[in-house]
Biopython code that builds the backbone (N, CA, C, O; Angstrom):
import numpy as np
from Bio.PDB.StructureBuilder import StructureBuilder

atoms = [
    (1, "MET", "N", (0.464, -1.127, 0.374)),
    (1, "MET", "CA", (-0.076, -0.147, -0.343)),
    (1, "MET", "C", (0.848, 1.385, 0.026)),
    (1, "MET", "O", (0.359, 2.491, -0.205)),
    (2, "LEU", "N", (1.977, 1.228, 0.514)),
    (2, "LEU", "CA", (2.847, 2.252, 0.998)),
    (2, "LEU", "C", (3.661, 2.627, -0.672)),
    (2, "LEU", "O", (3.924, 3.712, -1.190)),
    (3, "GLN", "N", (3.856, 1.367, -1.105)),
    (3, "GLN", "CA", (3.943, 1.451, -2.755)),
    (3, "GLN", "C", (3.032, 2.860, -3.817)),
    (3, "GLN", "O", (3.298, 3.777, -4.594)),
    (4, "ASP", "N", (1.859, 2.187, -3.148)),
    (4, "ASP", "CA", (0.766, 2.468, -4.294)),
    (4, "ASP", "C", (0.776, 4.131, -4.207)),
    (4, "ASP", "O", (0.723, 5.003, -5.075)),
    (5, "LEU", "N", (0.910, 4.175, -2.135)),
    (5, "LEU", "CA", (0.655, 5.732, -2.372)),
    (5, "LEU", "C", (1.656, 6.418, -2.629)),
    (5, "LEU", "O", (1.395, 7.578, -2.949)),
    (6, "ARG", "N", (3.120, 6.028, -2.602)),
    (6, "ARG", "CA", (3.764, 7.236, -3.456)),
    (6, "ARG", "C", (4.543, 7.502, -4.638)),
    (6, "ARG", "O", (5.576, 8.110, -4.916)),
    (7, "ARG", "N", (3.064, 6.358, -5.634)),
    (7, "ARG", "CA", (3.246, 6.533, -6.793)),
    (7, "ARG", "C", (2.501, 7.061, -7.634)),
    (7, "ARG", "O", (2.623, 7.480, -8.786)),
    (8, "LEU", "N", (1.134, 6.922, -6.354)),
    (8, "LEU", "CA", (0.073, 8.046, -5.995)),
    (8, "LEU", "C", (0.655, 10.079, -5.731)),
    (8, "LEU", "O", (0.049, 11.145, -5.848)),
    (9, "VAL", "N", (1.303, 9.908, -5.557)),
    (9, "VAL", "CA", (1.936, 11.528, -4.458)),
    (9, "VAL", "C", (3.069, 11.924, -5.332)),
    (9, "VAL", "O", (3.351, 13.071, -4.985)),
    (10, "GLU", "N", (3.686, 11.634, -6.081)),
    (10, "GLU", "CA", (4.918, 11.630, -6.982)),
    (10, "GLU", "C", (4.853, 12.441, -8.120)),
    (10, "GLU", "O", (5.741, 13.237, -8.424)),
    (11, "PRO", "N", (3.655, 12.231, -8.865)),
    (11, "PRO", "CA", (3.547, 13.557, -9.531)),
    (11, "PRO", "C", (3.322, 14.867, -9.089)),
    (11, "PRO", "O", (3.743, 15.917, -9.574)),
    (12, "ALA", "N", (2.639, 14.690, -8.155)),
    (12, "ALA", "CA", (1.810, 15.919, -7.440)),
    (12, "ALA", "C", (2.706, 16.772, -6.371)),
    (12, "ALA", "O", (2.279, 17.838, -5.928)),
    (13, "THR", "N", (4.203, 16.142, -5.913)),
    (13, "THR", "CA", (4.602, 16.658, -5.067)),
    (13, "THR", "C", (5.861, 18.150, -5.295)),
    (13, "THR", "O", (6.739, 18.124, -6.157)),
    (14, "LEU", "N", (5.678, 19.185, -4.437)),
    (14, "LEU", "CA", (6.305, 20.369, -4.047)),
    (14, "LEU", "C", (7.382, 19.860, -2.980)),
    (14, "LEU", "O", (7.564, 18.905, -2.224)),
    (15, "GLY", "N", (8.021, 21.125, -3.384)),
    (15, "GLY", "CA", (9.577, 21.101, -2.055)),
    (15, "GLY", "C", (9.750, 22.143, -0.883)),
    (15, "GLY", "O", (9.025, 23.029, -0.429)),
    (16, "ASP", "N", (10.691, 21.792, -0.658)),
    (16, "ASP", "CA", (11.262, 22.844, -0.017)),
    (16, "ASP", "C", (12.777, 23.280, -0.413)),
    (16, "ASP", "O", (13.414, 22.474, -1.092)),
    (17, "PRO", "N", (13.539, 24.782, 0.051)),
    (17, "PRO", "CA", (14.415, 24.563, -0.344)),
    (17, "PRO", "C", (15.932, 23.435, 0.223)),
    (17, "PRO", "O", (16.944, 23.370, -0.475)),
    (18, "MET", "N", (15.770, 22.530, 1.770)),
    (18, "MET", "CA", (16.321, 22.583, 2.135)),
    (18, "MET", "C", (15.759, 20.416, 1.823)),
    (18, "MET", "O", (16.644, 19.606, 2.099)),
    (19, "GLN", "N", (14.684, 19.978, 1.415)),
    (19, "GLN", "CA", (14.913, 18.710, 1.033)),
    (19, "GLN", "C", (13.595, 19.096, 0.283)),
    (19, "GLN", "O", (12.676, 19.803, 0.697)),
    (20, "PRO", "N", (13.756, 18.306, -1.212)),
    (20, "PRO", "CA", (13.492, 18.753, -2.645)),
    (20, "PRO", "C", (12.455, 17.915, -2.739)),
    (20, "PRO", "O", (12.857, 16.759, -2.613)),
    (21, "LEU", "N", (11.068, 17.992, -2.936)),
    (21, "LEU", "CA", (10.148, 17.422, -3.368)),
    (21, "LEU", "C", (9.113, 16.884, -2.342)),
    (21, "LEU", "O", (8.353, 15.959, -2.629)),
    (22, "LEU", "N", (9.119, 17.596, -0.952)),
    (22, "LEU", "CA", (8.536, 16.244, 0.020)),
    (22, "LEU", "C", (7.281, 17.285, 0.431)),
    (22, "LEU", "O", (7.305, 17.457, 1.650)),
    (23, "TRP", "N", (6.007, 18.157, -0.326)),
    (23, "TRP", "CA", (4.790, 18.020, -0.081)),
    (23, "TRP", "C", (3.835, 17.569, -0.776)),
    (23, "TRP", "O", (3.625, 17.418, -1.980)),
    (24, "VAL", "N", (3.364, 17.403, 0.037)),
    (24, "VAL", "CA", (1.577, 16.754, -1.396)),
    (24, "VAL", "C", (0.679, 18.058, -1.218)),
    (24, "VAL", "O", (0.590, 18.796, -0.238)),
    (25, "LEU", "N", (0.337, 18.094, -1.881)),
    (25, "LEU", "CA", (-0.867, 19.054, -1.849)),
    (25, "LEU", "C", (-2.058, 18.486, -2.300)),
    (25, "LEU", "O", (-2.670, 19.250, -3.045)),
    (26, "ASN", "N", (-2.624, 17.361, -2.102)),
    (26, "ASN", "CA", (-3.674, 16.082, -2.860)),
    (26, "ASN", "C", (-3.964, 16.185, -1.178)),
    (26, "ASN", "O", (-3.253, 15.957, -0.200)),
    (27, "SER", "N", (-5.299, 16.623, -1.339)),
    (27, "SER", "CA", (-6.207, 15.920, 0.315)),
    (27, "SER", "C", (-5.997, 14.931, 0.040)),
    (27, "SER", "O", (-6.018, 14.423, -1.081)),
    (28, "ARG", "N", (-5.587, 14.172, 1.728)),
    (28, "ARG", "CA", (-5.949, 12.934, 2.216)),
    (28, "ARG", "C", (-7.133, 11.889, 2.339)),
    (28, "ARG", "O", (-7.186, 10.684, 2.584)),
    (29, "LYS", "N", (-8.176, 13.002, 2.027)),
    (29, "LYS", "CA", (-9.580, 12.799, 1.308)),
    (29, "LYS", "C", (-9.367, 11.932, -0.151)),
    (29, "LYS", "O", (-9.700, 10.789, -0.466)),
    (30, "LYS", "N", (-8.694, 12.957, -0.851)),
    (30, "LYS", "CA", (-8.303, 12.255, -1.886)),
    (30, "LYS", "C", (-7.590, 11.010, -2.586)),
    (30, "LYS", "O", (-7.605, 10.310, -3.598)),
    (31, "LEU", "N", (-7.097, 11.163, -1.637)),
    (31, "LEU", "CA", (-5.706, 10.112, -1.726)),
    (31, "LEU", "C", (-6.345, 8.906, -1.115)),
    (31, "LEU", "O", (-6.000, 7.761, -1.407)),
    (32, "ALA", "N", (-7.121, 9.146, -0.407)),
    (32, "ALA", "CA", (-7.513, 7.449, 0.434)),
    (32, "ALA", "C", (-9.134, 7.359, -0.620)),
    (32, "ALA", "O", (-9.331, 6.144, -0.660)),
    (33, "ALA", "N", (-9.934, 7.831, -1.178)),
    (33, "ALA", "CA", (-10.689, 7.896, -2.293)),
    (33, "ALA", "C", (-10.078, 7.074, -3.725)),
    (33, "ALA", "O", (-10.512, 6.339, -4.612)),
    (34, "ALA", "N", (-8.524, 7.847, -3.231)),
    (34, "ALA", "CA", (-7.777, 6.536, -4.814)),
    (34, "ALA", "C", (-7.318, 5.495, -4.799)),
    (34, "ALA", "O", (-7.312, 4.741, -5.772)),
    (35, "LEU", "N", (-6.771, 5.203, -3.527)),
    (35, "LEU", "CA", (-6.125, 4.368, -2.931)),
    (35, "LEU", "C", (-7.499, 3.248, -2.578)),
    (35, "LEU", "O", (-7.286, 2.307, -1.814)),
    (36, "ARG", "N", (-8.401, 3.374, -2.979)),
    (36, "ARG", "CA", (-9.356, 2.445, -2.503)),
    (36, "ARG", "C", (-9.627, 1.925, -3.862)),
    (36, "ARG", "O", (-9.909, 0.752, -4.105)),
    (37, "GLY", "N", (-9.498, 3.092, -4.925)),
    (37, "GLY", "CA", (-10.192, 2.443, -6.206)),
    (37, "GLY", "C", (-9.224, 1.611, -6.389)),
    (37, "GLY", "O", (-9.580, 0.704, -7.142)),
    (38, "LEU", "N", (-7.715, 1.476, -5.886)),
    (38, "LEU", "CA", (-6.653, 0.363, -5.532)),
    (38, "LEU", "C", (-6.654, -0.808, -5.323)),
    (38, "LEU", "O", (-5.853, -1.703, -5.593)),
    (39, "HIS", "N", (-8.311, -0.758, -4.446)),
    (39, "HIS", "CA", (-8.463, -1.955, -3.713)),
    (39, "HIS", "C", (-7.919, -2.216, -1.857)),
    (39, "HIS", "O", (-8.107, -3.007, -0.932)),
    (40, "HIS", "N", (-7.243, -1.083, -2.136)),
    (40, "HIS", "CA", (-6.967, -0.868, -0.442)),
    (40, "HIS", "C", (-8.373, -0.362, 0.496)),
    (40, "HIS", "O", (-9.160, 0.356, -0.120)),
    (41, "ALA", "N", (-8.557, -0.541, 1.261)),
    (41, "ALA", "CA", (-9.323, -0.458, 3.035)),
    (41, "ALA", "C", (-8.607, 0.215, 3.537)),
    (41, "ALA", "O", (-7.596, -0.303, 4.011)),
    (42, "ILE", "N", (-8.745, 1.248, 3.624)),
    (42, "ILE", "CA", (-8.296, 2.924, 4.210)),
    (42, "ILE", "C", (-8.897, 4.513, 4.226)),
    (42, "ILE", "O", (-9.302, 5.211, 3.297)),
    (43, "SER", "N", (-8.758, 4.833, 5.939)),
    (43, "SER", "CA", (-9.689, 5.771, 5.828)),
    (43, "SER", "C", (-8.072, 7.353, 5.687)),
    (43, "SER", "O", (-6.866, 7.260, 5.914)),
    (44, "ALA", "N", (-8.984, 8.627, 5.200)),
    (44, "ALA", "CA", (-8.281, 9.674, 5.604)),
    (44, "ALA", "C", (-6.482, 9.965, 7.049)),
    (44, "ALA", "O", (-5.415, 10.569, 7.153)),
    (45, "ASN", "N", (-7.064, 9.339, 7.510)),
    (45, "ASN", "CA", (-6.148, 9.359, 9.441)),
    (45, "ASN", "C", (-5.344, 8.804, 8.609)),
    (45, "ASN", "O", (-4.564, 9.474, 7.932)),
    (46, "THR", "N", (-5.427, 7.367, 8.537)),
    (46, "THR", "CA", (-4.290, 6.492, 7.393)),
    (46, "THR", "C", (-3.924, 7.044, 6.823)),
    (46, "THR", "O", (-2.708, 6.903, 6.952)),
    (47, "VAL", "N", (-4.150, 7.834, 6.018)),
    (47, "VAL", "CA", (-2.960, 7.444, 4.631)),
    (47, "VAL", "C", (-2.160, 8.905, 4.830)),
    (47, "VAL", "O", (-1.115, 9.071, 4.199)),
    (48, "GLY", "N", (-2.797, 10.247, 5.951)),
    (48, "GLY", "CA", (-1.806, 11.084, 6.631)),
    (48, "GLY", "C", (-0.631, 10.585, 7.594)),
    (48, "GLY", "O", (0.484, 11.093, 7.711)),
    (49, "GLY", "N", (-1.143, 9.481, 8.249)),
    (49, "GLY", "CA", (-0.007, 8.936, 9.267)),
    (49, "GLY", "C", (0.888, 8.350, 8.177)),
    (49, "GLY", "O", (2.048, 8.723, 8.353)),
    (50, "MET", "N", (0.652, 7.045, 6.413)),
    (50, "MET", "CA", (1.192, 6.049, 5.894)),
    (50, "MET", "C", (2.274, 8.250, 5.151)),
    (50, "MET", "O", (3.462, 8.474, 5.382)),
    (51, "LEU", "N", (1.705, 8.874, 4.691)),
    (51, "LEU", "CA", (2.597, 9.882, 4.548)),
    (51, "LEU", "C", (3.696, 10.653, 5.079)),
    (51, "LEU", "O", (4.727, 11.020, 4.516)),
    (52, "THR", "N", (3.177, 10.887, 6.604)),
    (52, "THR", "CA", (4.300, 11.098, 7.148)),
    (52, "THR", "C", (5.608, 9.772, 7.543)),
    (52, "THR", "O", (6.664, 10.170, 8.033)),
    (53, "THR", "N", (5.477, 8.734, 7.367)),
    (53, "THR", "CA", (6.359, 7.604, 7.030)),
    (53, "THR", "C", (6.713, 7.851, 6.253)),
    (53, "THR", "O", (7.936, 7.726, 6.317)),
    (54, "LEU", "N", (6.371, 8.233, 5.265)),
    (54, "LEU", "CA", (7.112, 8.420, 3.423)),
    (54, "LEU", "C", (8.219, 9.633, 3.593)),
    (54, "LEU", "O", (9.071, 9.986, 2.778)),
    (55, "GLY", "N", (7.875, 10.282, 5.213)),
    (55, "GLY", "CA", (8.562, 11.357, 4.785)),
    (55, "GLY", "C", (8.185, 12.275, 4.180)),
    (55, "GLY", "O", (9.124, 12.960, 3.772)),
    (56, "TYR", "N", (6.937, 12.741, 3.834)),
    (56, "TYR", "CA", (6.009, 13.799, 3.073)),
    (56, "TYR", "C", (5.187, 14.341, 4.230)),
    (56, "TYR", "O", (4.869, 13.696, 5.230)),
    (57, "SER", "N", (4.810, 15.914, 3.907)),
    (57, "SER", "CA", (4.337, 16.497, 4.765)),
    (57, "SER", "C", (2.834, 17.151, 3.949)),
    (57, "SER", "O", (3.134, 17.605, 2.845)),
    (58, "ARG", "N", (1.375, 17.277, 4.261)),
    (58, "ARG", "CA", (0.721, 18.181, 4.056)),
    (58, "ARG", "C", (0.529, 19.568, 4.135)),
    (58, "ARG", "O", (0.067, 20.177, 5.100)),
    (59, "GLN", "N", (1.112, 20.282, 2.493)),
    (59, "GLN", "CA", (0.661, 22.047, 2.507)),
    (59, "GLN", "C", (-0.390, 22.126, 2.041)),
    (59, "GLN", "O", (-0.739, 21.293, 1.205)),
    (60, "ALA", "N", (-1.190, 23.106, 2.417)),
    (60, "ALA", "CA", (-2.348, 23.609, 2.097)),
    (60, "ALA", "C", (-1.806, 25.363, 1.386)),
    (60, "ALA", "O", (-0.949, 26.131, 1.823)),
    (61, "ASN", "N", (-2.536, 25.474, 0.419)),
    (61, "ASN", "CA", (-2.745, 26.717, -0.128)),
    (61, "ASN", "C", (-3.503, 27.510, -0.013)),
    (61, "ASN", "O", (-4.483, 27.369, -0.745)),
    (62, "ARG", "N", (-3.500, 28.576, 0.794)),
    (62, "ARG", "CA", (-5.040, 29.235, 1.315)),
    (62, "ARG", "C", (-5.172, 31.015, 0.906)),
    (62, "ARG", "O", (-4.591, 31.937, 1.478)),
    (63, "LYS", "N", (-6.105, 31.095, -0.233)),
    (63, "LYS", "CA", (-6.293, 32.035, -0.551)),
    (63, "LYS", "C", (-6.861, 33.252, 0.315)),
    (63, "LYS", "O", (-7.623, 33.013, 1.251)),
    (64, "THR", "N", (-6.528, 34.414, 0.032)),
    (64, "THR", "CA", (-7.429, 35.434, 1.055)),
    (64, "THR", "C", (-7.373, 36.508, -0.823)),
    (64, "THR", "O", (-6.692, 36.686, -1.833)),
    (65, "GLY", "N", (-8.625, 36.881, -0.152)),
    (65, "GLY", "CA", (-9.506, 37.753, -1.406)),
    (65, "GLY", "C", (-10.632, 36.941, -2.244)),
    (65, "GLY", "O", (-11.219, 35.888, -1.995)),
    (66, "LYS", "N", (-10.694, 37.711, -3.177)),
    (66, "LYS", "CA", (-11.691, 37.407, -4.190)),
    (66, "LYS", "C", (-11.486, 36.979, -5.252)),
    (66, "LYS", "O", (-11.083, 37.809, -6.067)),
    (67, "GLY", "N", (-11.657, 35.534, -5.741)),
    (67, "GLY", "CA", (-10.989, 35.339, -7.014)),
    (67, "GLY", "C", (-11.705, 33.680, -7.574)),
    (67, "GLY", "O", (-12.253, 33.115, -6.628)),
    (68, "THR", "N", (-11.742, 33.207, -8.356)),
    (68, "THR", "CA", (-11.720, 31.821, -8.747)),
    (68, "THR", "C", (-10.561, 30.573, -8.814)),
    (68, "THR", "O", (-9.394, 30.699, -9.183)),
    (69, "HIS", "N", (-11.230, 29.339, -8.348)),
    (69, "HIS", "CA", (-9.658, 28.180, -8.982)),
    (69, "HIS", "C", (-9.833, 28.343, -10.341)),
    (69, "HIS", "O", (-10.949, 28.147, -10.823)),
    (70, "HIS", "N", (-8.594, 28.780, -11.260)),
    (70, "HIS", "CA", (-7.914, 28.935, -12.065)),
    (70, "HIS", "C", (-8.275, 27.171, -12.797)),
    (70, "HIS", "O", (-8.036, 26.404, -11.865)),
    (71, "PRO", "N", (-8.846, 26.127, -14.354)),
    (71, "PRO", "CA", (-9.119, 25.145, -14.635)),
    (71, "PRO", "C", (-7.983, 24.461, -15.144)),
    (71, "PRO", "O", (-7.929, 23.262, -15.420)),
    (72, "ASP", "N", (-6.781, 25.585, -15.284)),
    (72, "ASP", "CA", (-5.380, 24.734, -15.850)),
    (72, "ASP", "C", (-4.378, 25.043, -14.491)),
    (72, "ASP", "O", (-3.190, 25.118, -14.807)),
    (73, "ARG", "N", (-4.672, 25.241, -12.977)),
    (73, "ARG", "CA", (-4.079, 25.348, -12.144)),
    (73, "ARG", "C", (-3.299, 23.945, -11.967)),
    (73, "ARG", "O", (-2.132, 23.627, -12.196)),
    (74, "ASP", "N", (-4.117, 23.421, -11.599)),
    (74, "ASP", "CA", (-3.110, 21.658, -11.512)),
    (74, "ASP", "C", (-2.340, 21.654, -12.053)),
    (74, "ASP", "O", (-1.206, 21.308, -11.722)),
    (75, "GLY", "N", (-2.812, 22.153, -13.360)),
    (75, "GLY", "CA", (-1.938, 21.380, -15.101)),
    (75, "GLY", "C", (-0.553, 22.541, -15.050)),
    (75, "GLY", "O", (0.488, 22.176, -15.595)),
    (76, "GLN", "N", (-0.591, 23.570, -14.551)),
    (76, "GLN", "CA", (0.707, 24.803, -13.771)),
    (76, "GLN", "C", (1.482, 23.742, -13.243)),
    (76, "GLN", "O", (2.513, 23.468, -13.857)),
    (77, "PHE", "N", (1.196, 23.084, -12.224)),
    (77, "PHE", "CA", (1.711, 22.636, -10.544)),
    (77, "PHE", "C", (2.456, 21.319, -11.862)),
    (77, "PHE", "O", (3.683, 21.255, -11.941)),
    (78, "GLN", "N", (1.762, 20.583, -12.585)),
    (78, "GLN", "CA", (2.584, 19.409, -12.909)),
    (78, "GLN", "C", (3.036, 19.344, -14.144)),
    (78, "GLN", "O", (3.169, 18.292, -14.768)),
    (79, "HIS", "N", (3.372, 20.791, -14.689)),
    (79, "HIS", "CA", (4.250, 21.193, -15.038)),
    (79, "HIS", "C", (5.661, 21.803, -14.448)),
    (79, "HIS", "O", (6.838, 21.766, -14.806)),
    (80, "LEU", "N", (5.246, 22.132, -13.829)),
    (80, "LEU", "CA", (6.188, 23.528, -12.919)),
    (80, "LEU", "C", (7.339, 21.189, -12.102)),
    (80, "LEU", "O", (8.562, 21.085, -12.191)),
    (81, "ASN", "N", (6.640, 20.232, -11.643)),
    (81, "ASN", "CA", (7.195, 19.309, -10.625)),
    (81, "ASN", "C", (7.827, 18.735, -12.464)),
    (81, "ASN", "O", (9.014, 18.419, -12.542)),
    (82, "ARG", "N", (7.112, 18.676, -13.520)),
    (82, "ARG", "CA", (8.285, 17.788, -14.280)),
    (82, "ARG", "C", (9.574, 18.172, -14.741)),
    (82, "ARG", "O", (10.585, 17.479, -14.630)),
    (83, "GLN", "N", (9.495, 19.526, -15.367)),
    (83, "GLN", "CA", (10.730, 20.684, -15.251)),
    (83, "GLN", "C", (11.730, 20.064, -14.367)),
    (83, "GLN", "O", (12.765, 19.466, -14.662)),
    (84, "VAL", "N", (11.045, 20.412, -12.867)),
    (84, "VAL", "CA", (12.003, 19.907, -11.779)),
    (84, "VAL", "C", (12.788, 18.475, -11.793)),
    (84, "VAL", "O", (13.998, 18.246, -11.797)),
    (85, "LEU", "N", (11.595, 17.540, -11.800)),
    (85, "LEU", "CA", (12.590, 15.910, -11.988)),
    (85, "LEU", "C", (13.188, 16.612, -12.794)),
    (85, "LEU", "O", (13.974, 17.381, -12.241)),
    (86, "HIS", "N", (13.143, 16.709, -14.322)),
    (86, "HIS", "CA", (13.840, 16.614, -15.642)),
    (86, "HIS", "C", (15.800, 17.507, -15.156)),
    (86, "HIS", "O", (16.784, 16.768, -15.174)),
    (87, "LEU", "N", (15.939, 18.840, -14.842)),
    (87, "LEU", "CA", (16.383, 19.340, -14.360)),
    (87, "LEU", "C", (17.680, 18.574, -13.379)),
    (87, "LEU", "O", (18.902, 18.494, -13.510)),
    (88, "GLN", "N", (16.487, 17.983, -12.149)),
    (88, "GLN", "CA", (17.583, 17.012, -11.464)),
    (88, "GLN", "C", (18.000, 16.142, -11.718)),
    (88, "GLN", "O", (18.823, 15.526, -11.041)),
    (89, "ALA", "N", (17.419, 15.725, -13.109)),
    (89, "ALA", "CA", (17.533, 13.918, -13.124)),
    (89, "ALA", "C", (19.208, 14.316, -14.067)),
    (89, "ALA", "O", (20.160, 13.537, -14.122)),
    (90, "ALA", "N", (19.124, 16.510, -15.078)),
    (90, "ALA", "CA", (20.251, 16.450, -15.244)),
    (90, "ALA", "C", (21.107, 16.627, -14.686)),
    (90, "ALA", "O", (22.186, 16.480, -15.260)),
    (91, "GLY", "N", (21.085, 17.064, -13.179)),
    (91, "GLY", "CA", (22.409, 17.304, -12.113)),
    (91, "GLY", "C", (22.886, 18.586, -12.199)),
    (91, "GLY", "O", (24.038, 19.019, -12.156)),
    (92, "LEU", "N", (21.266, 19.413, -12.396)),
    (92, "LEU", "CA", (21.362, 20.713, -12.494)),
    (92, "LEU", "C", (20.981, 21.113, -11.025)),
    (92, "LEU", "O", (21.103, 20.295, -10.113)),
    (93, "PRO", "N", (20.344, 22.864, -10.734)),
    (93, "PRO", "CA", (20.252, 22.830, -9.599)),
    (93, "PRO", "C", (18.372, 23.661, -9.969)),
    (93, "PRO", "O", (17.873, 24.250, -10.928)),
    (94, "VAL", "N", (17.951, 23.294, -8.757)),
    (94, "VAL", "CA", (16.811, 23.988, -8.713)),
    (94, "VAL", "C", (16.330, 24.601, -7.402)),
    (94, "VAL", "O", (16.310, 23.919, -6.377)),
    (95, "ILE", "N", (15.793, 26.372, -7.422)),
    (95, "ILE", "CA", (16.223, 26.972, -6.514)),
    (95, "ILE", "C", (14.121, 27.107, -6.352)),
    (95, "ILE", "O", (13.333, 27.008, -7.292)),
    (96, "SER", "N", (13.817, 27.318, -5.056)),
    (96, "SER", "CA", (12.018, 26.887, -4.842)),
    (96, "SER", "C", (12.273, 28.868, -4.235)),
    (96, "SER", "O", (13.030, 29.227, -3.333)),
    (97, "VAL", "N", (11.388, 29.760, -5.074)),
    (97, "VAL", "CA", (10.683, 30.840, -4.698)),
    (97, "VAL", "C", (9.433, 31.047, -4.249)),
    (97, "VAL", "O", (8.410, 31.015, -4.933)),
    (98, "ASP", "N", (9.535, 31.301, -2.868)),
    (98, "ASP", "CA", (8.190, 31.961, -2.755)),
    (98, "ASP", "C", (7.543, 32.898, -2.147)),
    (98, "ASP", "O", (7.663, 33.108, -0.940)),
    (99, "THR", "N", (6.560, 33.762, -3.159)),
    (99, "THR", "CA", (6.069, 35.312, -3.543)),
    (99, "THR", "C", (4.874, 34.808, -3.114)),
    (99, "THR", "O", (4.570, 33.620, -3.221)),
    (100, "LYS", "N", (3.944, 35.948, -2.468)),
    (100, "LYS", "CA", (2.824, 36.507, -2.148)),
    (100, "LYS", "C", (2.690, 38.322, -2.950)),
    (100, "LYS", "O", (1.688, 39.011, -2.755)),
]
sb = StructureBuilder()
sb.init_structure("model")
sb.init_model(0)
sb.init_chain("A")
sb.init_seg("    ")
for serial, (resi, resn, name, xyz) in enumerate(atoms, 1):
    if name == "N":
        sb.init_residue(resn, " ", resi, " ")
    sb.init_atom(name, np.array(xyz, "f"), 0.0, 1.0, " ", f" {name:<3s}", serial, name[0])
structure = sb.get_structure()
């Protein structure tokens, strides 16, 4: 089950400057549903513990102000993650910059 969870979170993993690619934006509820789709009996709380075991932490973006969720937002994060993995595989440095 841990391997299935790892495969689910790797494409949607982000990171911080000290430990690259260790944040998960997917909710525990959605991850539990995906694991149940793979025939695992699991709750969202158990997923949280498993993520900790794998070295991941749950990070949530909080929007302030008005605005709607852009339909391509997930695609943007997926593109950035693919770029990070490609650059790291080539031995190139990657930095994380957070702006508000």
